[in-house]
N, C-alpha and C positions, 0 to 999 in steps of 0.2 A: 724710751717712752711705751709702757703698756697702755691700754685704751682704757682704761680709768682713769687713769693720772693726765693720758689728752683729755678723756670729756669735761674732767674738771675741770682744769686750765681753758682749756675753752669757756665754761659758766661763767669760770671769773676774772675772764679777758673780757664778755661781753657788760660786766655788771662795772668793769674797770673802767669799762671805755663811755660804758653812762655816763659813769659819776666825772670822767674829764672833760665831759662834752656840757654837763650840768649849765655849770655857772656860763658857760659863753652866750654869746648872742647864737639861736638856731642858725643852722647853714640852708642856704636858702634855695629849693630843689626846683625844677622846673622838666618835667616828661613829653618827648616826644615820640607822638604813636601810643595808640592809649588800648592799644587789643592787649592779646594771654598774657603777655610775658613783661610786655611792661608794668601792668600792674603789679603781678608777680615780685618783679624785682624792686617797684617801689614802696610795695608796702613790707619788704623784708626790712627795707633800709630804714624804713619807720618807726620797726620794731625794736632796733637797734640803737639810733639816736636821733636825737631831741631835735630831730629837720622841720623844717616848714616849706610843705608842698606849696607855691604860691602860682604856678602856673601847668596850664596842662594843654597837650598842643594833638589836635587829631583834623582828618577830613570828613571823619562816618561822626555828623554830630552826636548819631545817638549814643555812640560808642565814646565819645567826649561827654557830654552827660553823665551818663554814669559811671564813667570813673568818676567825675569831678564830686561823685556823691559818698561814692567809696574812700576818699580820699579824704573828703571833712568829716565822716563819722569815724573815721582810724586815728587822721589824727593827733594830736594833743591838744590844738586851738580847737579844733572844731570848725575854723575856717573853709569854705570852698577856694577854691584856689579859681584864679584867673581861667578862663577859657579861648583859646586861639584855634584858628585855623590853618592858621600860615604861621610856621615856624618862624619866618625871620623878622616878623611883628613881634614875636614874643619874646626873641632876644636881641634885638631892638631897643627894649626896656635897658638892659646889663645890670638886672639887679640880682642877676642869679651865680650861685655858687658852681652852685653842681647840675649839669643837665644829663640827663637820660634819655639816649636813643634807641629807643626800639620799635621802629619803624619795619615794612617788609624790608629785605637784602636790598634794592636796587636806593634805598632813600635812607640809607648808613654814610655814605660820602659828605652829602652835603653839606646835612645838617650837624655831624659833629665838625670837620670845619670849621662852619660859621661858627658854632659855641665856642670854639677855642680862642677863636677871634674876639670873642665880648668878653674872657676872659674868667668864660669856667671850664671848671673840672670835668671831663667825660666820664659817663659809664657807658660803652657802645657793645651794643649786643652784636653775634655771634651769625654769621660770617664778617668779619669789618666791611668787607668790600663784595664787588660785582665781578671786579677785573682790577688788575695787579698796580695802573698804574695809579687808581681808586686810593689804593692801598701805600702807594707809595707817598701817597698826596697827604695823606693822613696824618703816618706817621713824620713827615717837615712838619706840618702846620702844629703839631703837639709840638716839637722841640720848638722850634721859631718862637713857639709863643709861652712857655715852660710850663703847660698844665701840665698837666697828671689827669691818664686814662687808661680807665680799663679796661678790659674786652669780657664780655660775658662769658668765658669760658672756665667755667667755675669748679671745673674737675681740678684743677689746682688747688681749692680753696674744701672740697670733698674729705672730712672729717677720717671718712675709717678708710680711702686713697691717698693719705696725708701721711697714714700710720704703716698702709700697703707698701711702699715708698723707704720712709723709711725704717722703718724693722727687716725688710726681703731686701730690693734692690741697696739701698744704699751701704745696710751691713755684708754686704756680697751674700747672703744666703742664695741666692740662684747662680753663681760661680759668671761663666759667660754668657752673655747672652746676646745671642748670633740672628734671632727671629723675631721680632713680635708679629702676632695677627691681629687684624683691629677688622669689626665685624658688623652692621646691625642685616638685622634679620629682619624687619618689622616690615607686619603688611599694610604698610604707610602709606605707598601710592594710591595717588586717588584713582580711583577705576567707572567712577561713572564717567559719562559720555552726554552732558544734558544739553542744551543748546543756548545758545546764547542769548539775552535779552540786554533790554533796558536798566540801565544804573538805576537803584532805589535813589528817591528822592533825597536821603539824606546823605548820600556818596557822593562827596565830590570827585570822580575818578578820571576826570585829566587832570587835576593836582592828583589824585594819588595814583596816580601812574607816572608822573616826574619824571624825570630823565628816560626812562624804559620806553620804549618801543609801544607804541598802542594798539592793540587788540582789543576786538570785540568784546563786551562784558558778558562775564556768564559765572554766576555764583560759585563756582569753585575759588573761584581769584579771590573774593573776600566774604566774610574775613577769614582768616586763620589757613585756608588751602590755595592759597599762591604760589606755595614750594611747588606743585606740579606743574610748574609752567618755567623752563630757563629764562624767560624775558625775565622774572624779579629775581632771580637765586641761581643756584650751581645746583639744582639737584638733589639727591640724597648724600652725595658726596661732598658737597658743600655746609649740609644742615647737619650730619652723622656720624659722617667721618674727619669733621674737622677737631669733633669735642675726643675722640678716645689717641689721633693724630699729636694734636696738643697734649692731652695728657700724659703719651707718650715722651714725647720734649720732652716736656717738662720735668719727667720721674728723671729718664736719660740723659738729663743735661743734655740736648741734640740742639744742633740751629737749622737751617740750611741743608736738606737730601741734595747729594751730587750730581743724580738726575732720578728721572721720574717720568715711568712708563705704564699706560693702561690701557683696558677691551673694555669694552661689552654694550649695553645698549638695550632698547625694548626687543626683546627676542621671546615673554612670553605675554603681556596685555597688549594685544594688539588692539582694542576696540576703544580704551579709554580717550576722555581729551586728553590728558596729562602728557605733555614732550620731554618728560626727564626721563631716563633709562630706568629698568625695572630693576637689571641685572649688572653691575658694575665690579671689576679688581684693579687694582690702582698697584703699584711697588711703588717705593719712597728706600731709592738708594742713598745708604750714608758707606759704604763702601763693607769692612768686614759686620756690614751689619742691616740685614733686611727687614724694613716697617711693609706688612700687603696689609690691603683692604680689601673686603670685599661686604657687595652689599644683593643680596637679592630680595623684594616682594612677595614672593612666592614662595611657595614648602615652607620646612620644616626645617629649625635649627638644630644646627650639629649637636647643642646643651642648650635644651631650653630653660637653666637657673642663667645661660648668658646668652640670651638673643639683640645684645647690644652691648660689647663691651671688647676686650683687649684680653690677649695671652703672650705670655711674655716667656721663651723658651731658655733656659740656661742649662749647664753643660752640671750643675746641679740641685738642679729644681727648676717647678713651671709654675707660674702665678696667675691667676685668674680675677680679673675687674672687672668689676660691673660700675653701673649707679646703685647698687643693691646691696653689694655684696665684694669677696674675697676667697679665695681661696687658695694657699698654698701647699706645691705636693712635690714632696723632696725627689731626686731621681733614686728609680731603684726601689721603691717604698722604703730608701733608709732614714727615718726620721719621722718623725708628729705632721703628719696634714693637719693643715692649721685655716680652719672657716671663721671668716665675721661678717656678720649682717649690719645694713648704716642705719645708724643710730637716729631716731626722730627724737625730736624735742616739742612732743605734743605738749606736754603738761609746763614746759617751759615757757611756752608761746603757745597758750591755746586757743589764739586765732587763726591759727591754722587748723583744725581741727573744723571748724565752719565753713573756711573759706573756699567760693565755688572757680573750679578746676587748678586748684592747686595742687601741682607735685608735689604732695607732702615728703615722700623720700628726699628732695632736692629742696626744699627750706633749708634747711640747713647749713648745705653749702653757698647757697647764696648769701643767707646772712654772715657767714667767713669771709663771703666775696667780698661783701659792701664792709665790714670792717677791716679787712684790710686797704683796701681803696682810703677807708676815713682816716687810716694810720698813715697808708701816703703820702698825703693830702696834706695834714702835719707836719710829717719830717719834709716835705715838698722833695719826694724819690722815687723809683720806680714802683708801682703795684708789681704786685706778683705774676698779677696777668696783662702785665705791659703791653702796650700800643705796637710793639715792636713784634712781642712775642705773638701778639697775632694777629699781625701782618706774614712773617712765617709758616704760621700753619692755616691762613686763609689762604695765600699764593700759594701754596705746596698744591692745595685742594685743584685752584681754577688747573695751574697745568697736567694737574693728573685728566682734567677732562680735556683739555686741549689737546696733548698728549693719544689720548683715545681717540679727537675727531680727525686728527694727523696722521694716526697711526702708524706713530714711532717716535721712540723713546728721544724726552727732552732731557739738553745738562744743560744745569741752569749755574750761570755766573753769579754769586750772589755780593759779588762787590760791584760789579756794576749794572746789576739788577737787569740782565737780558740772558736770554736763551744761546747760548755759544750757537753758533756757524749756522742759524735758522731764522730767516727772516720773516718767510710764513708766520714762523712762531710766535715771534715780537711780533706782528701786525694784530695778533690775537692778545697781546698783552691789554687793550686799549679796545673795551666797547663802546660803537657812538652813543652820543647823546642826543635825545630828540630836542627838537628846538622849542624854547626856546634857551630850555635846560644848558648850560658849558660847562663843561667834564671839568673838572679839576684838575689840576699840574702841582708837580714838588717841587717848591719853590726855594732854590737854595740863599 
C-alpha cells in the first residue's frame, strides 16, 4: 500500500466509523486527569465518534473547570460534563462506557483498575505504571473483568510509521536487523531550582500526591513539570524511551527482553532541583538483536532531524524513524533513498489549527489510536496497544532504571515476572505506597 492509498483508506475508515456509530446510543465517556494530554486525547475522540463526555475528574479546580468548558464547546450535545475531585466518586456512578486515565504516572494504576472494576473500557496513558507490580495488577484486572484497555503508545497508530513498518520491515528490505538505536536528545529536563512553597489554593496537593512519597510543594510539580522528579514517574526513560522501545517491539514483533542493562546519572546539570538523570544509556538484549537507548538533555543531537527517534540497522539498509518523518537508506548506496514526512490532517479536522497546546503532528496518530480502540471495543478484542503490550514496554524501561541503580545487568523471567537470581532487584519491583493508599495486587 502506498502513501496515497493509506491516507485514502484512513479517511474512509474515519467516515465509515462515524456512520457505523451514528445510529447507536453515544458512548458515555469520563476523563480522569484534565491536563495537557488528557484533553488532547479526549478531544481527538470527540472528533471521530459521537461520544458523550459526561464526567471529568481532577484535583485542580481551575484545570477541571477549564476542561469542562472546552468539552462543552466541542461535543455535539454542548452539555457541560459533571465534575469531580475524587475519581472514586465519579466511578461509583457506574454509568460510563469508556474511561480515560491521563493523570501523572504515579496515579495511573489505581484509577485504571477501579475503572475496569466499574465495567468501563479504558484508555490509559503511558507508561502504565511506576512499578512493575502495579503493571501486573493492571493487566490482571483487565483480563479478570473482560475489559478492553488501550495504552497511549500511539506510535503503533502513526500513519507514516505504519507505512514504514509495512514497506520496509515486513517486506524484508532491511535484511537482517541486528541493532536498533533509540534515543532522545531533547533539552526537556527541568533546569530550574525554585524554592518550595505553599500549594496554590485551587490544588488539592494531598490528593495530587496520593500514593507517592510526600515532598514539599514546588512550582515544578504542577502542572506538567512533575516528570522532573522520580517520586512521580520513571524519568526520561519512562517518558520518552517507552514510546520508541514500544514502537520497535511492535515493528519487529518482539516480546520481553532477555536481559536489561543501564548506566547513567546526573552528569552535567547538578544545579537544578530535578532528580531524574540527564544522561542514560540502556541495552535491551534480545539475543541476536540489541535495542540500545540513549538520552542526553544537553548538547546537540547527532542528527538534528532525528532528535527523538529510532534507527534500524539491517545488512541491506537503514531505516530512521521519528514522529515527524522516516528515511530509508539502502546499504552501500545501491538503490533509492526514500523520505516521508508526517501527514497532517488540518483540513479534515480544522479544530487542530487553533487548539491550545496541541501537538499537531501527533493528532492524526491519536485519532487512529482511538479508532483502533473503538473497533476493539466493538469486537471485544485486543487493541493494537493492548494493556499487556503496555506492561511489557513499561516494565522493561523500569528494569533499566533498576539495572542502573544496582549497577548490574538484570535477567528477566517473563513467565514468573521476576528477576532471575537477584532478590535485591526483585524487592524493587514494588514501590512503597504512602498511607492510606494500598498497593494493588495481581488477583488470580
